[in-house]
Phi, psi and omega in degrees: 000149185270165188298326182293314182294321178297320176300317179291325176293324176294313171309315180290320178294325178281332178286318170307311179292329176296319182294320177299314182295317189294325178294324185266349177270132179294164181282142184155187187285332182291313185293322181285339172289313178299326176292318176301323179290318180294323177304315184299309180303312183301315175305315178299320183287327181294313184276352180303307184283349183299318177300323179292327177295320184288337182107012181241143180284153179213127177238109186295341180292332184288336174301307180292324175292321172300318183292325181288328181291320181299315184294319182301303183308317181294321178297314177299311177305315180288318182302308174302317173301321183290325182294315183299317183293316176301309170311302177306311182299318186283330174293316173298323179294308180299325174286328172293323173300328177282356178107007178246103180264157172063026169279132176247129183249125174237129184244136177260120186210164172266108186259010183255006175249156182289325173256088186297136179242117183284121186269313181219155177233133180249126178240119175263113184259011183303312185266016188301134173234120181258125182282176179301320188276002175253004182279159183050034175244140176284112184303302182298327177288329175292315182294312178304316182293318179296310182299316184285345174287328176271328184231138178275093183215144179288153183298323180289349180259008167257116188241128183260141175236146179092000000 
């Protein structure tokens, strides 16, 4: 069989399959979604040999694998952002329990990798309020100890502002 006849048989086969599925599916939102999927597949079957006619190779699987990579990168990015936010909130809450209110923690990290590496921690003491249980304590040492109990980071990478 030639490539053109195989192409026509593929188009006819997917169209027949689409009609059969349409006959047996009840009306509703699921039916419309399945019809949309079949329409997309029919379009892919129709356009797949066109690049070969032009002289370029075309692989429909690259459409889906590239999309999976983008989704995975977005997931890793969001997961790491959530981890950083949770770390910041936990450190701030722990410092508040130790008697230091309104300390703002900002963490700088590469959030686009699977193994997120924290580069720096910025501590803003500008709005610091020391409560009774926090008096007569070395603030910077207490903050450094608290941060290093949550994060494996060198002291020189903890930067104080304010």
